[in-house]
Backbone as JSON, one array per atom type, in Angstrom:
{
  "sequence": "GPLPNADAHRFVEICESIRWEKPIYGKLLAGWVFLAPICGALEWRPHIWITGGAGTGKSTVMTHIIGRALDKTMLFVQGDTTEAGIRRSLGRDAVPVVFDEFEPATRKGQERVSTVMELVTIASSETGAKLLKAGAGGGVDSFLIRSMFAFSSIAVNLEQYAAKTRVTVLSLQPNQVETEETKAQYVALMDNIIHTLTPEYIDRMQARAVALIPVIRHNARVFAEAAAVTPGSRRFGDQIGTLIAGAYALHSTGKVTEEAARRW",
  "N": [[7.43, -19.82, -14.51], [9.14, -21.44, -11.76], [12.52, -20.54, -10.72], [15.28, -22.58, -11.78], [17.76, -24.58, -9.98], [20.47, -23.76, -10.6], [20.21, -21.16, -11.64], [18.95, -19.9, -9.49], [20.95, -19.95, -7.57], [22.63, -17.97, -8.41], [21.74, -15.65, -7.27], [22.54, -15.89, -4.61], [25.3, -15.74, -4.99], [25.58, -13.09, -5.8], [24.83, -11.75, -3.43], [26.9, -12.59, -1.79], [29.0, -11.26, -2.87], [29.31, -8.8, -1.77], [31.26, -6.78, 0.47], [31.51, -8.15, 3.29], [31.83, -8.31, 6.92], [31.87, -10.86, 7.94], [32.0, -13.84, 6.06], [29.66, -15.47, 5.98], [27.53, -13.76, 6.15], [26.62, -12.98, 3.66], [25.19, -15.21, 2.72], [23.19, -15.28, 4.66], [21.85, -12.88, 4.16], [20.88, -13.42, 1.56], [19.17, -15.55, 2.17], [17.27, -14.24, 3.78], [16.11, -12.36, 1.99], [15.04, -14.09, 0.07], [13.1, -15.46, 1.54], [11.41, -13.43, 2.41], [9.07, -12.6, 0.79], [7.29, -14.69, 1.35], [6.74, -14.53, 4.01], [4.5, -14.74, 5.68], [3.92, -17.41, 5.72], [5.69, -18.71, 7.32], [6.92, -20.35, 10.3], [8.65, -19.16, 12.03], [9.77, -15.86, 11.92], [12.5, -14.31, 10.8], [14.55, -11.36, 11.33], [16.62, -8.73, 9.99], [19.51, -6.56, 10.25], [21.22, -4.25, 8.52], [24.39, -2.9, 8.68], [26.87, -0.33, 8.52], [29.47, 2.02, 7.75], [29.69, 5.17, 5.89], [30.1, 4.66, 2.42], [30.56, 1.92, 2.5], [28.95, 0.12, 1.21], [26.33, -0.13, 1.96], [24.1, 1.18, 0.8], [24.07, -0.05, -1.67], [23.32, -2.66, -0.99], [20.76, -2.2, 0.19], [19.29, -0.74, -1.76], [19.85, -1.8, -4.36], [19.9, -4.58, -4.13], [18.1, -5.69, -2.03], [16.03, -3.83, -2.54], [15.52, -4.11, -5.34], [14.85, -6.85, -5.49], [12.58, -7.09, -3.89], [10.77, -5.23, -4.72], [8.04, -5.23, -5.58], [6.72, -6.33, -3.47], [7.33, -5.41, -0.9], [6.9, -3.26, 2.04], [8.18, -0.24, 2.02], [9.88, 2.02, 3.94], [10.8, 5.2, 5.44], [13.29, 6.11, 7.94], [12.14, 7.57, 10.1], [9.59, 6.68, 10.42], [6.71, 5.68, 12.28], [5.73, 3.19, 14.76], [2.96, 2.91, 14.91], [2.21, 3.86, 12.41], [3.31, 1.9, 10.7], [1.92, -0.36, 11.6], [-0.77, 0.28, 10.98], [-0.58, 0.53, 8.24], [0.07, -2.06, 7.5], [-2.04, -3.66, 8.55], [-3.58, -6.62, 8.21], [-1.93, -7.74, 6.4], [0.65, -9.85, 5.24], [3.59, -8.9, 4.65], [7.0, -8.06, 3.79], [8.83, -5.59, 5.68], [10.79, -2.83, 5.07], [13.2, -0.76, 6.35], [14.78, 2.26, 5.75], [17.76, 3.95, 6.57], [17.63, 3.95, 9.53], [18.1, 5.64, 11.94], [18.31, 6.65, 15.2], [18.45, 9.71, 16.15], [17.69, 11.43, 18.18], [16.24, 11.7, 21.52], [13.5, 11.26, 21.31], [13.55, 9.89, 18.93], [14.84, 7.53, 19.74], [12.91, 6.45, 21.39], [11.0, 5.93, 19.48], [12.28, 3.92, 17.99], [12.31, 1.95, 19.95], [9.57, 1.28, 20.24], [9.03, 0.31, 17.69], [10.66, -1.93, 17.72], [9.28, -3.48, 19.55], [7.12, -4.21, 17.99], [8.44, -5.73, 16.07], [9.25, -7.87, 17.67], [6.78, -9.04, 18.29], [6.04, -9.86, 15.74], [7.71, -11.97, 15.14], [7.23, -14.75, 16.0], [4.96, -17.5, 15.39], [2.19, -17.4, 16.83], [-0.45, -16.87, 16.61], [-1.68, -14.98, 18.11], [-3.44, -11.91, 18.45], [-2.84, -8.39, 17.94], [-4.12, -5.87, 19.83], [-5.47, -2.63, 19.72], [-6.61, 0.46, 21.02], [-9.16, 2.05, 19.26], [-9.69, 5.08, 17.29], [-12.32, 5.94, 17.42], [-13.27, 4.97, 19.78], [-13.63, 2.26, 19.73], [-12.1, -1.0, 19.25], [-9.18, -1.81, 17.51], [-7.96, -4.48, 15.58], [-4.99, -6.26, 14.94], [-2.84, -8.39, 13.06], [0.27, -9.23, 13.0], [2.55, -10.32, 10.71], [5.12, -9.97, 9.58], [8.42, -9.74, 8.07], [11.26, -7.93, 9.0], [13.63, -5.54, 7.79], [16.42, -3.55, 8.52], [18.42, -0.57, 8.2], [21.37, 1.16, 8.94], [23.98, 3.35, 10.25], [24.75, 3.11, 12.94], [23.81, 0.57, 15.29], [20.89, 0.03, 17.09], [19.96, -1.86, 19.4], [18.62, -2.52, 22.16], [16.81, -3.94, 23.74], [16.45, -7.2, 25.07], [14.77, -9.09, 23.88], [14.58, -8.13, 21.25], [17.25, -8.28, 20.45], [17.65, -11.01, 20.18], [16.12, -11.63, 18.05], [16.79, -10.23, 15.82], [19.16, -10.29, 13.35], [22.32, -9.01, 13.01], [24.0, -7.76, 10.26], [27.03, -6.93, 9.37], [29.07, -4.65, 7.53], [32.32, -4.47, 6.0], [34.76, -2.03, 7.06], [35.13, 1.11, 5.33], [37.32, 1.19, 2.54], [40.34, 2.44, 1.02], [39.75, 3.95, -2.05], [40.54, 2.5, -5.11], [41.71, 1.84, -8.47], [41.23, -0.83, -8.83], [39.23, -1.45, -6.9], [37.2, 0.17, -7.87], [36.7, -1.08, -10.34], [35.78, -3.54, -9.42], [33.38, -2.79, -8.21], [31.94, -1.82, -10.4], [31.71, -4.2, -11.86], [30.16, -5.7, -10.09], [27.73, -4.21, -10.0], [27.0, -4.42, -12.67], [26.5, -7.16, -12.82], [24.34, -7.34, -11.02], [22.37, -5.74, -12.33], [21.98, -7.12, -14.74], [21.24, -9.62, -13.89], [19.15, -9.46, -11.88], [16.52, -9.06, -13.13], [13.09, -8.08, -13.9], [11.72, -10.44, -14.7], [13.38, -12.47, -13.69], [13.18, -11.99, -10.92], [10.42, -12.42, -10.51], [10.35, -15.15, -11.08], [12.04, -16.12, -9.11], [10.51, -15.58, -6.82], [8.36, -17.2, -7.41], [9.58, -19.65, -7.1], [10.04, -19.62, -4.34], [7.39, -19.66, -3.34], [6.51, -22.13, -4.36], [8.09, -23.82, -2.87], [7.26, -23.7, -0.23], [6.21, -25.76, 1.64], [8.52, -27.39, 1.83], [10.46, -25.57, 2.73], [9.42, -24.89, 5.26], [9.69, -27.33, 6.58], [12.53, -27.67, 6.37], [13.43, -25.43, 7.79], [12.78, -26.09, 10.42], [14.49, -28.29, 10.79], [17.06, -27.17, 10.36], [16.98, -25.33, 12.44], [17.11, -26.98, 14.69], [19.67, -27.98, 14.26], [21.19, -25.68, 14.58], [20.73, -24.92, 17.19], [22.71, -25.71, 19.31], [23.51, -25.66, 21.93], [22.28, -25.75, 25.34], [19.39, -23.75, 25.92], [19.59, -22.22, 23.65], [17.62, -22.17, 21.74], [16.08, -20.13, 20.56], [18.02, -18.73, 19.14], [18.61, -20.79, 17.38], [16.17, -20.97, 15.95], [16.19, -18.45, 14.7], [18.69, -18.23, 13.15], [18.56, -20.71, 11.9], [16.24, -20.54, 10.29], [16.95, -18.48, 8.47], [19.12, -19.75, 7.23], [17.78, -21.89, 6.1], [16.39, -20.55, 4.12], [18.52, -19.71, 2.48], [19.51, -22.23, 1.76], [17.4, -23.16, 0.22], [17.84, -21.8, -2.09], [19.7, -23.26, -3.28], [18.87, -25.91, -3.4], [15.97, -27.98, -3.94], [15.1, -29.89, -2.29], [14.17, -31.76, 0.73], [16.01, -31.33, 3.67], [18.23, -33.45, 5.51], [18.91, -34.27, 8.99], [21.65, -34.74, 9.44], [22.81, -33.67, 7.1], [22.03, -31.02, 7.43], [23.48, -30.23, 9.69], [26.09, -30.38, 8.63], [25.93, -28.44, 6.63]],
  "CA": [[7.94, -21.0, -13.85], [10.17, -21.18, -10.75], [13.92, -20.62, -11.13], [16.0, -23.82, -11.47], [18.81, -24.42, -8.96], [21.65, -23.02, -11.06], [19.86, -19.73, -11.74], [18.65, -19.4, -8.15], [22.21, -19.78, -6.84], [23.26, -16.72, -8.83], [21.38, -14.6, -6.31], [23.44, -16.06, -3.46], [26.62, -15.24, -5.39], [25.52, -11.62, -5.76], [24.83, -11.34, -2.02], [28.22, -12.89, -1.23], [29.99, -10.38, -3.5], [29.45, -7.61, -0.93], [32.38, -6.88, 1.41], [30.97, -8.37, 4.64], [32.8, -8.6, 7.96], [31.94, -12.32, 8.0], [31.51, -14.35, 4.77], [28.33, -16.07, 6.06], [26.5, -12.73, 6.08], [26.05, -12.98, 2.31], [24.17, -16.27, 2.68], [22.06, -14.9, 5.52], [21.08, -11.87, 3.42], [20.16, -14.11, 0.47], [18.08, -16.3, 2.77], [16.22, -13.31, 4.22], [15.42, -11.81, 0.82], [14.27, -15.16, -0.57], [11.94, -15.81, 2.38], [10.57, -12.27, 2.75], [7.73, -12.56, 0.18], [6.42, -15.74, 1.9], [6.91, -14.44, 5.47], [3.29, -15.16, 6.37], [3.83, -18.88, 5.74], [6.76, -19.24, 8.15], [6.65, -20.52, 11.72], [9.5, -18.14, 12.67], [10.12, -14.81, 10.96], [13.75, -13.64, 11.22], [14.75, -9.98, 10.9], [18.04, -8.41, 9.79], [19.91, -5.15, 10.36], [22.43, -3.99, 7.74], [25.09, -1.77, 9.27], [28.17, 0.01, 7.96], [29.68, 3.45, 7.56], [29.56, 5.71, 4.53], [30.97, 4.08, 1.41], [30.83, 0.5, 2.72], [28.08, -0.69, 0.36], [25.0, -0.24, 2.56], [23.09, 1.59, -0.18], [24.02, -1.1, -2.7], [22.52, -3.76, -0.45], [19.37, -1.81, 0.42], [18.62, -0.25, -2.97], [20.03, -2.6, -5.57], [19.66, -6.01, -3.9], [16.79, -5.83, -1.38], [15.05, -3.0, -3.24], [15.14, -4.72, -6.62], [14.25, -8.17, -5.32], [11.3, -7.02, -3.19], [10.11, -4.0, -5.15], [6.59, -5.37, -5.71], [6.13, -7.01, -2.32], [7.69, -4.86, 0.42], [6.51, -1.95, 2.53], [9.46, 0.46, 2.11], [9.61, 3.22, 4.73], [11.93, 5.97, 5.94], [13.67, 5.81, 9.31], [11.35, 8.22, 11.15], [8.24, 6.11, 10.43], [6.33, 5.22, 13.62], [5.14, 1.85, 14.91], [1.53, 2.99, 14.57], [2.11, 3.99, 10.95], [3.56, 0.58, 10.11], [0.83, -1.25, 11.99], [-1.98, 0.6, 10.22], [-0.32, 0.24, 6.83], [0.05, -3.52, 7.3], [-3.32, -4.3, 8.85], [-3.39, -8.06, 8.32], [-1.11, -8.2, 5.27], [1.96, -10.42, 5.59], [4.59, -8.44, 3.67], [8.22, -7.57, 4.44], [8.95, -4.16, 5.95], [12.19, -2.44, 4.9], [13.49, 0.56, 6.9], [16.01, 2.88, 5.27], [18.36, 4.96, 7.47], [16.92, 3.83, 10.81], [19.04, 6.27, 12.87], [17.64, 7.42, 16.26], [19.35, 10.82, 16.48], [17.19, 12.16, 19.35], [15.56, 10.88, 22.53], [12.23, 10.86, 20.72], [13.88, 8.86, 17.94], [15.13, 6.3, 20.48], [11.61, 5.92, 21.82], [10.35, 5.39, 18.28], [12.95, 2.65, 17.72], [11.87, 0.99, 20.97], [8.21, 0.8, 19.93], [9.13, -0.5, 16.46], [11.24, -3.22, 18.12], [8.2, -4.25, 20.17], [6.35, -4.77, 16.87], [9.31, -6.77, 15.51], [9.18, -9.01, 18.58], [5.47, -9.66, 18.1], [5.97, -10.43, 14.39], [8.64, -13.09, 14.93], [6.76, -16.12, 16.19], [3.62, -17.81, 14.9], [1.34, -17.81, 17.96], [-1.85, -16.61, 16.3], [-2.2, -13.92, 18.98], [-3.69, -10.64, 17.78], [-2.44, -7.16, 18.6], [-5.32, -5.04, 19.98], [-5.21, -1.24, 20.06], [-7.82, 1.27, 21.12], [-9.43, 2.8, 18.04], [-9.95, 6.52, 17.45], [-13.73, 6.16, 17.72], [-13.66, 4.32, 21.02], [-13.65, 0.82, 19.57], [-10.81, -1.7, 19.31], [-8.65, -2.25, 16.23], [-7.24, -5.75, 15.7], [-3.92, -6.42, 13.96], [-2.12, -9.65, 13.1], [1.52, -8.83, 12.35], [3.34, -11.46, 10.25], [6.11, -9.39, 8.66], [9.85, -9.8, 8.32], [11.77, -6.57, 8.95], [15.05, -5.27, 7.49], [16.79, -2.2, 8.91], [19.71, -0.11, 7.69], [21.86, 2.34, 9.64], [25.39, 3.33, 10.6], [24.8, 2.54, 14.29], [22.74, -0.39, 15.58], [20.26, 0.33, 18.37], [19.21, -3.02, 19.87], [18.8, -2.53, 23.6], [15.95, -4.93, 24.37], [16.92, -8.57, 24.9], [13.9, -9.78, 22.92], [14.95, -7.7, 19.9], [18.6, -8.78, 20.14], [17.58, -12.43, 19.81], [15.26, -11.78, 16.87], [17.34, -9.43, 14.72], [20.54, -10.65, 13.04], [23.08, -7.86, 12.51], [24.92, -8.08, 9.17], [27.91, -5.76, 9.31], [29.94, -4.5, 6.36], [33.71, -4.09, 6.3], [35.02, -0.59, 7.02], [35.46, 1.66, 4.01], [38.72, 1.1, 2.18], [40.8, 3.45, 0.07], [39.29, 3.64, -3.4], [41.58, 2.32, -6.12], [41.18, 1.42, -9.77], [40.76, -2.2, -8.67], [37.94, -1.44, -6.2], [36.22, 0.74, -8.81], [36.37, -2.11, -11.32], [34.98, -4.55, -8.73], [32.03, -2.25, -8.02], [31.3, -1.79, -11.73], [31.38, -5.58, -12.21], [29.04, -6.1, -9.23], [26.51, -3.55, -10.46], [26.66, -5.02, -13.97], [25.91, -8.46, -12.51], [23.03, -7.09, -10.42], [21.44, -5.22, -13.33], [21.68, -8.12, -15.76], [20.65, -10.81, -13.26], [17.9, -9.19, -11.18], [15.51, -8.5, -14.02], [11.74, -8.37, -13.4], [11.37, -11.85, -14.93], [14.15, -13.29, -12.74], [12.61, -11.8, -9.59], [9.14, -13.14, -10.48], [10.62, -16.59, -11.04], [12.6, -16.43, -7.79], [9.4, -15.6, -5.88], [7.58, -18.41, -7.72], [10.31, -20.76, -6.48], [9.78, -19.56, -2.9], [6.01, -20.11, -3.1], [6.43, -23.57, -4.65], [8.86, -24.58, -1.88], [6.82, -23.4, 1.13], [6.23, -26.93, 2.54], [9.91, -27.83, 2.0], [11.15, -24.56, 3.56], [8.93, -25.03, 6.64], [10.37, -28.53, 7.11], [13.96, -27.43, 6.49], [13.66, -24.45, 8.85], [12.76, -26.82, 11.7], [15.69, -29.13, 10.86], [18.21, -26.27, 10.55], [16.88, -24.74, 13.78], [17.64, -27.98, 15.62], [21.11, -28.07, 14.04], [21.83, -24.46, 15.06], [20.56, -24.82, 18.64], [23.64, -26.77, 19.75], [23.74, -25.56, 23.37], [21.03, -25.53, 26.08], [18.93, -22.37, 25.99], [19.86, -21.47, 22.41], [16.59, -22.51, 20.77], [15.67, -18.95, 19.79], [19.1, -18.53, 18.17], [18.41, -21.8, 16.35], [15.05, -20.55, 15.1], [16.59, -17.27, 13.92], [19.7, -18.57, 12.15], [18.1, -21.87, 11.14], [15.29, -20.12, 9.24], [17.71, -17.77, 7.44], [19.9, -20.74, 6.49], [16.82, -22.65, 5.28], [16.14, -19.74, 2.92], [19.7, -19.81, 1.61], [19.57, -23.6, 1.25], [16.37, -23.29, -0.82], [18.38, -21.23, -3.33], [20.63, -24.27, -3.81], [18.23, -27.22, -3.54], [14.52, -28.02, -3.75], [14.81, -31.07, -1.49], [14.13, -31.68, 2.19], [17.33, -31.59, 4.21], [18.3, -34.37, 6.63], [19.58, -33.7, 10.17], [23.1, -34.8, 9.23], [23.17, -32.7, 6.06], [21.83, -29.68, 8.0], [24.63, -29.93, 10.55], [27.25, -30.13, 7.77], [25.71, -27.18, 5.93]],
  "C": [[9.03, -20.66, -12.85], [11.59, -21.29, -11.31], [14.47, -22.02, -10.86], [17.16, -23.52, -10.51], [19.95, -23.52, -9.41], [21.38, -21.53, -11.14], [19.59, -19.13, -10.37], [19.93, -19.12, -7.37], [22.94, -18.5, -7.25], [22.93, -15.58, -7.88], [22.25, -14.68, -5.06], [24.82, -15.48, -3.78], [26.67, -13.72, -5.39], [25.61, -11.14, -4.31], [26.2, -11.56, -1.38], [29.31, -12.0, -1.82], [30.21, -9.09, -2.71], [30.58, -7.84, 0.08], [31.85, -6.93, 2.86], [32.1, -8.58, 5.64], [32.96, -10.1, 8.15], [31.33, -12.88, 6.71], [30.08, -14.89, 4.82], [27.22, -15.04, 5.92], [25.86, -12.66, 4.7], [24.95, -14.03, 2.17], [22.95, -15.88, 3.5], [21.2, -13.82, 4.85], [20.26, -12.53, 2.32], [18.97, -14.88, 1.02], [16.94, -15.4, 3.19], [15.41, -12.8, 3.02], [14.53, -12.87, 0.17], [13.0, -15.48, 0.21], [10.95, -14.67, 2.56], [9.19, -12.27, 2.09], [6.78, -13.62, 0.73], [6.45, -15.71, 3.43], [5.69, -14.9, 6.23], [3.15, -16.66, 6.51], [4.84, -19.52, 6.68], [6.33, -19.38, 9.61], [7.48, -19.54, 12.55], [9.91, -17.14, 11.62], [11.37, -14.07, 11.44], [13.83, -12.23, 10.64], [16.25, -9.71, 10.8], [18.27, -6.92, 9.94], [21.24, -5.0, 9.63], [23.12, -2.76, 8.32], [26.47, -1.58, 8.66], [28.26, 1.51, 7.77], [29.48, 3.88, 6.12], [30.56, 5.03, 3.6], [31.27, 2.6, 1.58], [29.97, -0.42, 1.85], [26.68, -0.87, 0.89], [23.9, 0.1, 1.55], [22.96, 0.57, -1.3], [23.14, -2.25, -2.24], [21.04, -3.36, -0.38], [18.63, -1.47, -0.86], [18.67, -1.26, -4.11], [19.85, -4.1, -5.38], [18.28, -6.2, -3.26], [15.73, -5.06, -2.15], [14.58, -3.6, -4.55], [14.35, -6.01, -6.41], [12.85, -8.11, -4.72], [10.45, -5.83, -3.62], [8.58, -4.1, -5.15], [5.92, -5.96, -4.47], [6.35, -6.3, -0.99], [6.96, -3.56, 0.74], [7.82, -1.23, 2.83], [9.23, 1.8, 2.78], [10.9, 3.91, 5.14], [12.11, 5.76, 7.44], [12.8, 6.43, 10.38], [9.88, 7.76, 11.14], [7.94, 5.52, 11.81], [5.77, 3.8, 13.59], [3.67, 1.86, 14.51], [1.33, 3.1, 13.06], [2.32, 2.66, 10.25], [2.37, -0.34, 10.35], [-0.43, -0.99, 11.15], [-1.8, 0.35, 8.73], [-0.41, -1.26, 6.54], [-1.34, -4.1, 7.48], [-3.1, -5.77, 9.12], [-2.57, -8.62, 7.14], [0.24, -8.71, 5.76], [2.95, -10.05, 4.49], [5.83, -7.97, 4.42], [8.21, -6.06, 4.6], [10.44, -3.79, 5.92], [12.35, -0.98, 5.34], [14.79, 1.08, 6.32], [16.47, 3.95, 6.25], [17.61, 5.04, 8.81], [17.84, 4.33, 11.93], [18.28, 7.07, 13.92], [18.54, 8.55, 16.76], [18.95, 11.56, 17.75], [16.57, 11.18, 20.35], [14.21, 10.38, 22.0], [12.45, 9.76, 19.68], [14.17, 7.52, 18.6], [13.85, 5.64, 20.97], [10.87, 5.3, 20.64], [10.95, 4.03, 17.92], [12.46, 1.58, 18.69], [10.49, 0.43, 20.66], [8.19, -0.04, 18.66], [9.68, -1.88, 16.81], [10.21, -4.1, 18.83], [7.34, -4.91, 19.09], [7.12, -5.91, 16.22], [9.22, -8.04, 16.35], [7.87, -9.77, 18.39], [5.41, -10.41, 16.77], [6.74, -11.73, 14.25], [8.0, -14.46, 14.96], [5.3, -16.28, 15.79], [2.77, -18.33, 16.05], [-0.14, -17.67, 17.63], [-2.46, -15.51, 17.14], [-2.34, -12.61, 18.22], [-3.15, -9.48, 18.62], [-3.66, -6.24, 18.63], [-4.92, -3.65, 20.42], [-6.52, -0.48, 20.11], [-7.98, 2.09, 19.85], [-9.78, 4.25, 18.33], [-11.4, 6.79, 17.86], [-14.21, 5.49, 18.98], [-13.71, 2.81, 20.95], [-12.25, 0.23, 19.71], [-10.42, -2.14, 17.9], [-7.79, -3.5, 16.45], [-6.21, -5.88, 14.57], [-3.27, -7.79, 14.16], [-0.83, -9.44, 12.31], [2.35, -10.07, 12.02], [4.37, -10.98, 9.22], [7.52, -9.76, 9.06], [10.41, -8.41, 8.08], [13.25, -6.56, 8.56], [15.32, -3.81, 7.81], [18.17, -1.87, 8.33], [20.11, 1.14, 8.46], [23.37, 2.22, 9.84], [25.58, 2.69, 11.97], [23.61, 1.61, 14.5], [22.21, -0.11, 16.98], [19.36, -0.84, 18.76], [19.45, -3.16, 21.37], [17.99, -3.62, 24.29], [16.44, -6.34, 24.07], [16.09, -9.28, 23.83], [14.25, -9.41, 21.49], [16.31, -8.25, 19.5], [18.57, -10.22, 19.67], [16.72, -12.68, 18.58], [15.77, -11.02, 15.65], [18.81, -9.81, 14.53], [21.24, -9.46, 12.39], [24.08, -8.34, 11.46], [25.8, -6.86, 8.93], [28.84, -5.82, 8.1], [31.34, -4.12, 6.8], [33.86, -2.57, 6.25], [35.42, -0.15, 5.62], [36.96, 1.59, 3.75], [39.07, 2.2, 1.18], [40.4, 3.03, -1.35], [40.46, 3.59, -4.37], [40.92, 1.94, -7.44], [40.61, 0.01, -9.67], [39.4, -2.24, -7.98], [36.85, -0.84, -7.07], [35.75, -0.3, -9.81], [35.5, -3.2, -10.69], [33.54, -4.08, -8.54], [31.27, -2.23, -9.34], [30.85, -3.2, -12.13], [30.19, -6.07, -11.39], [27.74, -5.5, -9.71], [26.06, -4.11, -11.8], [25.97, -6.37, -13.76], [24.52, -8.3, -11.93], [22.01, -6.7, -11.49], [21.02, -6.31, -14.32], [21.06, -9.4, -15.19], [19.27, -10.52, -12.68], [16.91, -8.42, -12.05], [14.12, -8.78, -13.45], [11.34, -9.83, -13.58], [12.1, -12.75, -13.93], [13.53, -13.19, -11.35], [11.27, -12.51, -9.47], [9.36, -14.64, -10.35], [11.24, -17.01, -9.71], [11.49, -16.5, -6.75], [8.49, -16.8, -6.14], [8.25, -19.64, -7.11], [10.03, -20.79, -4.97], [8.38, -20.08, -2.58], [5.89, -21.62, -3.3], [7.09, -24.4, -3.55], [8.39, -24.35, -0.44], [6.81, -24.64, 2.04], [7.65, -27.42, 2.83], [10.65, -26.87, 2.94], [10.7, -24.68, 5.01], [9.59, -26.24, 7.32], [11.85, -28.24, 7.37], [14.29, -26.43, 7.6], [13.67, -25.13, 10.21], [14.04, -27.65, 11.87], [16.93, -28.28, 11.09], [18.18, -25.62, 11.93], [17.42, -25.7, 14.83], [19.17, -28.06, 15.49], [21.84, -26.86, 14.62], [21.74, -24.31, 16.58], [21.4, -25.9, 19.32], [23.9, -26.72, 21.25], [22.41, -25.34, 24.08], [20.67, -24.04, 26.13], [19.13, -21.57, 24.72], [18.81, -21.74, 21.34], [16.19, -21.3, 19.93], [16.73, -18.59, 18.76], [18.96, -19.54, 17.04], [17.29, -21.45, 15.4], [15.47, -19.42, 14.15], [17.56, -17.64, 12.79], [19.23, -19.73, 11.28], [17.14, -21.5, 10.02], [16.01, -19.38, 8.12], [18.51, -18.75, 6.58], [18.98, -21.6, 5.61], [16.47, -21.88, 4.01], [17.3, -19.81, 1.95], [19.8, -21.19, 0.98], [18.57, -23.8, 0.11], [16.76, -22.6, -2.12], [19.42, -22.15, -3.96], [19.91, -25.57, -4.17], [16.73, -27.1, -3.32], [14.11, -29.17, -2.84], [14.73, -30.79, -0.01], [15.49, -32.11, 2.73], [17.23, -32.59, 5.38], [19.02, -33.7, 7.8], [21.09, -33.66, 9.97], [23.54, -33.77, 8.21], [23.03, -31.27, 6.59], [23.01, -29.3, 8.89], [25.88, -29.63, 9.71], [27.13, -28.76, 7.1], [25.93, -26.01, 6.86]]
}
């Protein structure tokens, strides 16, 4: 059975326990993770990029939050994976793609990032258009990319305008001096993660997402309108509005009104 509201909100609290540069980043992470297993059902698919230096908590987010929550649903790849490799692995499957250590250290690496970002751009909107590539045997291979992507690195490489408007960067606070207090906080966080994100909890959280697909689609449109407050910011509204709709669905199972969306 799907998680009830009180239990679902515990996941948001875990995501907000990370030391983010902006408090809202915890909600946006929770929204992304919650929506990722149903990415094929969304009209807009937002992507995220977790960034921070050594010791800031990047591995905790990628391994113990995203990794645990999406273990059975995601395509988890290393940073030097190519666009062609992702495309052929996905085929027509709508599953989240999680990149670990997406660091373009060389010129060839930068080119690889650029081609992956082109795939991210294609995956974002629900147009129904297929991606056609020449096949090895002379034919044509057809792909329909409906994935949500998450990246992790110390430096963020978003040069293309299309990628910048489709990938939300979630930055962690700089590393602080380790003290007994910070050690205790980390131990408490890991204890909460381990005891909350059990296989049963994750299955029930995904069951909640599936059950709420019609509500989430409605709420994403309403939140997108609320977020697009200035002319020309519709794409920003789609991006942030969908992430917020995911976070909202971890608090409520109801359809949000325009006024409530603006307040939220």
